[in-house]
C-alpha positions in Angstrom: -32.0 41.3 131.3 -32.3 38.9 134.2 -29.1 37.6 135.7 -27.7 34.1 135.3 -26.4 31.9 138.2 -23.4 29.6 137.7 -23.0 27.0 140.6 -19.5 25.6 141.2 -17.3 28.7 141.2 -14.0 27.0 141.7 -14.2 24.2 139.1 -12.7 24.2 135.7 -16.0 24.4 133.9 -17.0 27.5 135.9 -13.6 29.1 135.1 -14.1 28.2 131.4 -17.5 29.8 131.4 -16.1 33.0 132.9 -13.3 33.0 130.3 -15.8 32.7 127.4 -18.7 34.7 128.8 -20.2 37.2 126.4 -20.3 40.8 127.7 -24.1 40.9 127.3 -24.8 38.6 130.2 -24.8 39.4 133.9 -23.6 36.3 135.7 -23.2 35.4 139.4 -20.6 32.7 140.1 -21.2 31.0 143.4 -19.0 28.4 145.2 -20.0 26.1 148.0 -19.2 28.7 150.6 -22.0 30.9 149.2 -24.3 28.1 147.9 -24.1 24.5 149.1 -26.7 22.8 146.9 -26.8 19.9 149.4 -29.0 22.3 151.4 -32.5 22.7 150.0 -33.0 25.7 152.3 -29.9 27.5 151.0 -31.0 26.9 147.4 -34.3 28.5 148.1 -32.7 31.5 149.8 -30.3 32.2 147.0 -32.9 31.8 144.3 -35.3 34.1 146.1 -32.7 36.8 146.5 -32.5 37.5 142.8 -34.7 37.0 139.8 -32.6 34.5 137.9 -33.5 33.6 134.4 -31.2 30.6 134.2 -29.1 28.4 136.5 -26.0 26.5 135.2 -25.0 23.7 137.5 -21.2 23.2 137.0 -20.7 21.7 140.4 -20.4 18.0 141.2 -18.5 15.2 142.8 -15.9 14.2 140.3 -13.6 11.7 142.1 -14.4 8.6 140.1 -12.3 6.1 142.1 -13.1 7.6 145.5 -16.8 7.3 144.8 -16.5 3.5 144.9 -15.9 3.7 148.7 -17.5 7.1 149.4 -20.6 6.7 147.3 -22.7 8.5 149.9 -20.8 11.7 149.2 -21.0 11.2 145.4 -24.8 10.6 145.5 -25.4 13.5 147.9 -23.9 16.0 145.4 -24.5 14.3 142.1 -28.1 13.1 142.7 -29.9 14.4 145.8 -28.6 17.9 145.5 -29.4 18.0 141.8 -32.9 16.8 142.7 -33.4 19.6 145.1 -31.9 22.2 142.8 -34.2 21.1 139.9 -37.2 21.1 142.1 -36.6 24.7 143.2 -35.9 25.8 139.6 -38.9 24.0 138.3 -41.3 25.6 140.9 -40.0 29.1 139.9 -39.9 28.5 136.2 -36.1 28.9 136.0 -34.3 27.2 133.2 -31.6 24.8 134.5 -28.6 23.5 132.5 -27.1 20.6 134.3 -23.7 19.0 133.3 -23.3 15.3 133.2 -20.8 12.7 132.0 -20.0 10.1 129.4 -19.5 7.7 132.3 -23.3 7.1 132.4 -22.7 4.6 129.6 -21.1 1.2 129.8 -19.0 1.5 126.6 -20.1 -1.8 125.1 -21.6 -0.6 121.8 -18.3 0.6 120.3 -19.8 3.6 118.5 -20.5 7.1 119.7 -23.4 7.4 122.1 -26.4 9.4 121.1 -28.4 11.4 123.6 -31.3 9.0 123.4 -29.2 5.9 124.1 -30.0 4.2 127.4 -27.4 4.8 130.2 -25.9 1.8 132.0 -23.2 3.1 134.3 -20.4 0.7 135.4 -19.2 2.7 138.4 -20.8 4.4 141.5 -19.7 7.7 140.1 -21.4 7.0 136.8 -24.6 5.8 138.6 -24.7 9.0 140.7 -24.5 11.1 137.6 -27.2 9.2 135.9 -29.5 9.4 138.9 -28.8 13.1 138.9 -29.9 13.3 135.3 -33.2 11.5 136.0 -33.9 13.7 139.0 -33.1 16.9 137.1 -35.5 16.0 134.2 -38.2 14.8 136.5 -38.3 17.6 139.0 -37.3 20.4 136.7 -40.9 20.5 135.3 -39.8 20.8 131.7 -37.2 23.5 132.4 -34.1 21.3 132.6 -31.5 20.7 129.9 -28.8 18.0 130.4 -25.4 18.5 128.7 -23.2 15.4 128.7 -19.5 15.9 128.0 -16.3 13.8 128.2 -12.6 13.9 129.3 -12.6 17.6 130.2 -9.4 19.5 130.4 -8.5 23.2 130.5 -5.8 25.7 131.7 -7.7 25.7 135.0 -7.8 23.5 138.0 -6.8 19.8 138.1 -7.2 17.7 134.9 -5.4 15.1 132.8 -3.4 17.5 130.6 -2.0 19.5 133.5 -1.3 16.4 135.5 0.6 14.9 132.5 2.6 18.0 132.0 3.7 18.0 135.7 4.7 14.3 135.5 6.4 14.7 132.1 8.6 17.5 133.5 9.9 15.0 136.0 11.5 13.1 133.1 10.4 9.7 134.5 8.8 6.9 132.5 5.0 7.1 132.4 2.5 4.3 131.8 -0.8 5.3 130.4 -3.9 3.3 129.8 -4.4 2.4 126.1 -7.6 0.4 126.0 -10.1 3.1 127.0 -11.4 5.2 124.1 -13.2 8.5 124.2 -12.9 12.1 123.2 -10.8 14.7 125.0 -12.8 18.0 125.3 -11.6 21.5 126.0 -13.7 23.1 128.8 -13.3 26.4 126.9 -15.1 24.9 123.9 -17.8 23.5 126.3 -18.2 27.0 127.8 -18.7 28.4 124.3 -21.3 25.8 123.6 -23.2 26.5 126.8 -23.4 30.2 126.1 -24.7 29.4 122.6 -27.2 26.9 124.0 -28.7 29.6 126.2 -29.9 31.3 123.1 -32.0 28.3 122.0 -35.6 29.0 122.7 -36.8 25.4 122.9 -33.8 23.2 123.7 -33.8 19.4 123.7 -33.8 17.7 127.1 -30.4 16.2 126.5 -27.4 17.3 124.5 -24.0 15.8 123.9 -21.0 18.0 123.6 -17.4 17.0 123.0 -14.6 17.9 120.6 -14.3 15.9 117.4 -12.4 12.6 117.1 -11.8 9.5 119.2 -8.6 8.5 120.9 -7.2 6.5 123.9 -5.7 8.0 127.0 -2.3 6.8 125.9 -2.6 8.5 122.5 -4.0 11.6 124.2 -0.9 11.7 126.4 1.4 11.3 123.4 -0.3 14.3 121.7 0.2 16.3 124.9 3.8 15.4 124.9 4.4 16.2 121.3 2.5 19.4 121.2 3.9 20.6 124.6 7.4 19.9 123.4 6.9 21.9 120.2 5.6 24.8 122.2 8.5 24.8 124.6 6.5 23.6 127.6 8.7 20.5 127.7 12.5 20.2 127.1 12.0 16.8 125.4 9.2 14.4 124.5 8.0 12.2 127.4 8.9 8.6 127.9 5.5 7.0 127.6 4.4 3.3 127.4 0.9 1.9 127.1 -0.7 -0.4 129.7 -4.1 -2.1 130.0 -6.9 -1.0 132.3 -6.3 -4.2 134.2 -2.7 -3.5 134.7 -3.4 0.1 135.9 -5.8 -1.3 138.5 -8.1 1.6 139.2 -10.7 1.2 141.9 -13.7 2.2 139.6 -14.5 0.4 136.4 -14.5 2.6 133.3 -16.3 2.2 130.0 -14.1 0.8 127.3 -15.6 3.2 124.8 -17.4 6.4 125.8 -17.3 8.7 122.8 -20.3 10.9 122.4 -22.2 11.6 119.2 -22.7 15.4 119.2 -24.1 15.7 115.7 -27.3 17.1 117.3 -25.3 20.0 118.7 -23.6 21.2 115.6 -26.4 23.5 114.7 -25.7 25.4 118.0 -21.9 25.5 117.7 -19.7 23.6 115.2 -17.1 21.4 117.1 -13.4 21.4 116.4 -10.9 18.5 116.4 -9.6 17.6 119.9 -6.0 18.0 118.7 -6.7 21.6 117.6 -8.3 22.6 120.9 -5.5 20.9 122.8 -3.0 23.1 121.1 -5.0 26.2 122.0 -5.1 25.2 125.7 -1.3 24.4 125.7 -0.6 27.8 124.1 -2.5 29.5 126.9 -0.5 27.5 129.5 2.7 28.5 127.7 1.7 32.2 128.0 1.2 31.8 131.7 4.8 30.6 131.9 
């Protein structure tokens, strides 16, 4: 069987893919030190070294607020690099799975977004991800598949859950935004979905994948506190209070509502409630000590 290439070795999605990888696949996980996809020449060299059947692009510029002032870096990795990668994969007939974000939407429709809904990003980060989607689909010559996801967390790397746990252990009052709504998604569940998606012979151009349910960042943090306390990760529930997006004052605008409709993906892998997947991740963190 031909090998699979995962780009973005050090990110939480790559770690989640490795943790959920079926034994039947041979997979190369490459970080930027081995494959900087901002270099078209380097992409060509890596793809020519081995006869890959599939490339999963789990890399990307993810600093939403920093992208407002450092948009050149965001577009270099989220748009131009994806354009080059899709072009090389398309020429070689290599299937490409590219990860994107709920932040390509403006959040004004107040119902879960379907894959066919038209993006209208509010931030430079969201725009860079959308431009990357368009380039991937155009230059991939029919071999590209986009997977949009939302509010990712895992036992790996930096994410909202791990940040909240660190702050909660300091026993200081925390203020969390309560007027942005979406779906927390376990990167482990996303990894399982991607491995199942690989088996689909004729995939759709765009899929949405998230856990089930809709909540706010504040309610998400409350659930982290309650569940972590029950598992012994916290000595006592956190002192949380809700604030508005305006009060929080982030540099980048966020969609008010960015839940994704993943009903089209349930035939590939049934999704679980975000609360259940959160407990699974917290249990793994508890085992790590």
